[in-house]
C-alpha positions as a Python dict, from the first residue, in 0.01 Angstrom:
ca = {
    (1, 'M'): (0, 0, 0),
    (2, 'K'): (-277, -274, -28),
    (3, 'I'): (-544, -310, 275),
    (4, 'S'): (-426, -691, 231),
    (5, 'K'): (-90, -635, 353),
    (6, 'I'): (-178, -355, 609),
    (7, 'L'): (-494, -563, 790),
    (8, 'P'): (-266, -851, 908),
    (9, 'V'): (33, -627, 1041),
    (10, 'L'): (-284, -472, 1212),
    (11, 'F'): (-400, -765, 1325),
    (12, 'L'): (-76, -851, 1471),
    (13, 'S'): (-18, -556, 1638),
    (14, 'A'): (-394, -570, 1846),
    (15, 'V'): (-277, -879, 1915),
    (16, 'L'): (54, -783, 2035),
    (17, 'A'): (-105, -531, 2260),
    (18, 'Q'): (-324, -769, 2459),
    (19, 'A'): (-71, -1024, 2494),
    (20, 'Q'): (78, -714, 2639),
    (21, 'E'): (-215, -616, 2859),
    (22, 'A'): (-252, -984, 2986),
    (23, 'S'): (136, -991, 3029),
    (24, 'E'): (104, -705, 3251),
    (25, 'Q'): (-225, -829, 3433),
    (26, 'L'): (-41, -1155, 3493),
    (27, 'R'): (269, -977, 3637),
    (28, 'Q'): (2, -758, 3890),
    (29, 'L'): (-127, -1089, 3998),
    (30, 'Q'): (172, -1255, 4067),
    (31, 'E'): (266, -984, 4262),
    (32, 'R'): (-37, -943, 4461),
    (33, 'F'): (-4, -1314, 4523),
    (34, 'E'): (340, -1342, 4679),
    (35, 'R'): (272, -1056, 4878),
    (36, 'Q'): (-51, -1225, 5098),
    (37, 'Q'): (178, -1506, 5070),
    (38, 'R'): (474, -1286, 5279),
    (39, 'E'): (154, -1156, 5465),
    (40, 'I'): (56, -1469, 5534),
    (41, 'R'): (391, -1638, 5674),
    (42, 'E'): (497, -1336, 5854),
    (43, 'S'): (143, -1371, 6025),
    (44, 'F'): (174, -1721, 6088),
    (45, 'E'): (543, -1707, 6264),
    (46, 'R'): (405, -1428, 6480),
    (47, 'M'): (157, -1694, 6595),
    (48, 'I'): (444, -1942, 6640),
    (49, 'R'): (632, -1717, 6843),
    (50, 'D'): (351, -1620, 7084),
    (51, 'Q'): (254, -1924, 7149),
    (52, 'Q'): (609, -2059, 7203),
    (53, 'A'): (596, -1787, 7465),
    (54, 'Q'): (296, -1933, 7617),
    (55, 'I'): (473, -2246, 7686),
    (56, 'D'): (792, -2132, 7789),
    (57, 'A'): (565, -1914, 8084),
    (58, 'L'): (376, -2207, 8194),
    (59, 'K'): (693, -2477, 8222),
    (60, 'R'): (815, -2155, 8421),
    (61, 'Q'): (509, -2163, 8588),
    (62, 'L'): (515, -2571, 8640),
    (63, 'E'): (874, -2569, 8733),
    (64, 'A'): (808, -2306, 8989),
    (65, 'R'): (558, -2507, 9186),
    (66, 'T'): (743, -2828, 9156),
    (67, 'N'): (1048, -2648, 9290),
    (68, 'A'): (870, -2501, 9564),
    (69, 'P'): (1021, -2547, 9925),
    (70, 'P'): (766, -2791, 10130),
    (71, 'M'): (483, -2592, 10279),
    (72, 'A'): (555, -2558, 10710),
    (73, 'A'): (268, -2742, 10925),
    (74, 'D'): (-46, -2583, 11066),
    (75, 'A'): (82, -2439, 11438),
    (76, 'K'): (-252, -2543, 11591),
    (77, 'T'): (-338, -2866, 11421),
    (78, 'G'): (8, -2975, 11297),
    (79, 'E'): (-134, -3101, 10992),
    (80, 'V'): (88, -2975, 10657),
    (81, 'P'): (-208, -2872, 10415),
    (82, 'S'): (-183, -3025, 10076),
    (83, 'R'): (21, -2837, 9817),
    (84, 'T'): (-248, -2912, 9507),
    (85, 'T'): (-501, -3078, 9477),
    (86, 'E'): (-554, -3339, 9125),
    (87, 'P'): (-900, -3291, 8911),
    (88, 'W'): (-1145, -3499, 8919),
    (89, 'S'): (-1255, -3726, 8650),
    (90, 'P'): (-1574, -3890, 8553),
    (91, 'S'): (-1384, -4211, 8623),
    (92, 'D'): (-1228, -4177, 8963),
    (93, 'P'): (-1459, -4210, 9275),
    (94, 'I'): (-1623, -3935, 9432),
    (95, 'R'): (-1511, -3824, 9744),
    (96, 'I'): (-1730, -3702, 10083),
    (97, 'A'): (-1633, -3382, 10150),
    (98, 'G'): (-1304, -3330, 9984),
    (99, 'G'): (-1155, -3660, 10154),
    (100, 'T'): (-835, -3838, 10034),
    (101, 'Q'): (-1028, -4122, 10102),
    (102, 'N'): (-1368, -4249, 9906),
    (103, 'F'): (-1548, -4511, 10223),
    (104, 'I'): (-1850, -4627, 9999),
    (105, 'N'): (-1902, -4646, 9596),
    (106, 'I'): (-2270, -4677, 9476),
    (107, 'S'): (-2409, -4771, 9146),
    (108, 'L'): (-2762, -4834, 8993),
    (109, 'D'): (-2823, -5025, 8687),
    (110, 'G'): (-3153, -5068, 8552),
    (111, 'L'): (-3262, -5334, 8277),
    (112, 'F'): (-3581, -5182, 8040),
    (113, 'A'): (-3748, -5333, 7741),
    (114, 'A'): (-4031, -5175, 7523),
    (115, 'G'): (-4228, -5405, 7276),
    (116, 'T'): (-4510, -5377, 7035),
    (117, 'S'): (-4619, -5642, 6798),
    (118, 'T'): (-4733, -5595, 6434),
    (119, 'A'): (-4823, -5923, 6380),
    (120, 'S'): (-5181, -6076, 6317),
    (121, 'D'): (-5131, -6400, 6537),
    (122, 'I'): (-5014, -6291, 6831),
    (123, 'E'): (-5143, -6560, 7012),
    (124, 'S'): (-4883, -6771, 6870),
    (125, 'L'): (-4562, -6604, 6913),
    (126, 'Q'): (-4274, -6709, 7153),
    (127, 'L'): (-4270, -6492, 7446),
    (128, 'G'): (-3920, -6336, 7518),
    (129, 'G'): (-3789, -6020, 7712),
    (130, 'H'): (-4122, -5830, 7642),
    (131, 'D'): (-4460, -6005, 7692),
    (132, 'P'): (-4575, -5928, 7285),
    (133, 'K'): (-4916, -5933, 7396),
    (134, 'Q'): (-4835, -5617, 7601),
    (135, 'R'): (-4763, -5335, 7418),
    (136, 'G'): (-4526, -5053, 7593),
    (137, 'F'): (-4278, -5034, 7828),
    (138, 'T'): (-4157, -5270, 8099),
    (139, 'V'): (-3869, -5263, 8365),
    (140, 'Q'): (-3747, -5571, 8359),
    (141, 'N'): (-3435, -5574, 8594),
    (142, 'L'): (-3311, -5253, 8912),
    (143, 'E'): (-2998, -5331, 9100),
    (144, 'T'): (-2837, -5114, 9341),
    (145, 'T'): (-2501, -5200, 9421),
    (146, 'F'): (-2288, -5087, 9754),
    (147, 'D'): (-1946, -5124, 9810),
    (148, 'G'): (-1628, -4999, 9964),
    (149, 'K'): (-1357, -5049, 10239),
    (150, 'I'): (-1466, -5158, 10607),
    (151, 'D'): (-1098, -5169, 10724),
    (152, 'P'): (-763, -5209, 10574),
    (153, 'Y'): (-764, -5583, 10519),
    (154, 'F'): (-1200, -5624, 10419),
    (155, 'R'): (-1410, -5497, 10176),
    (156, 'G'): (-1779, -5522, 10200),
    (157, 'Q'): (-2067, -5517, 9922),
    (158, 'A'): (-2415, -5519, 9889),
    (159, 'N'): (-2624, -5584, 9622),
    (160, 'I'): (-3028, -5490, 9574),
    (161, 'V'): (-3223, -5632, 9337),
    (162, 'L'): (-3529, -5556, 9223),
}
């Protein structure tokens, strides 16, 4: 037989062998991908079950607190202690000594300015909130406000402005 007839057969057999190797590698990669996907799915489902168990436990705690019988009054003072205190929020007034009423609200406001000028003809500039002839920092206004309940029908307010 001639070599010209054998070469294409050898070439085709080499290509088929490489194709079979590539097919085997592709099958292994697919199996590995499916295994990883299954492990991730199982991990995710386990995490969902754990979170649902935590949610259920918190719901049971909440139901136990809301369905609890009323507290008995203190024998000495006759007062019923508060069951729970709500957490403080920055929008809530600050209460003195844990009381339930705020007696005074205090606020402090300030207006400040800082400035400088790079103009060569400073004398022709118009004055605004900050004098351009003076470089630096200026306190323009400080205001303190006190307000609160005087009695159930009257409120008082005092402003101190500097």
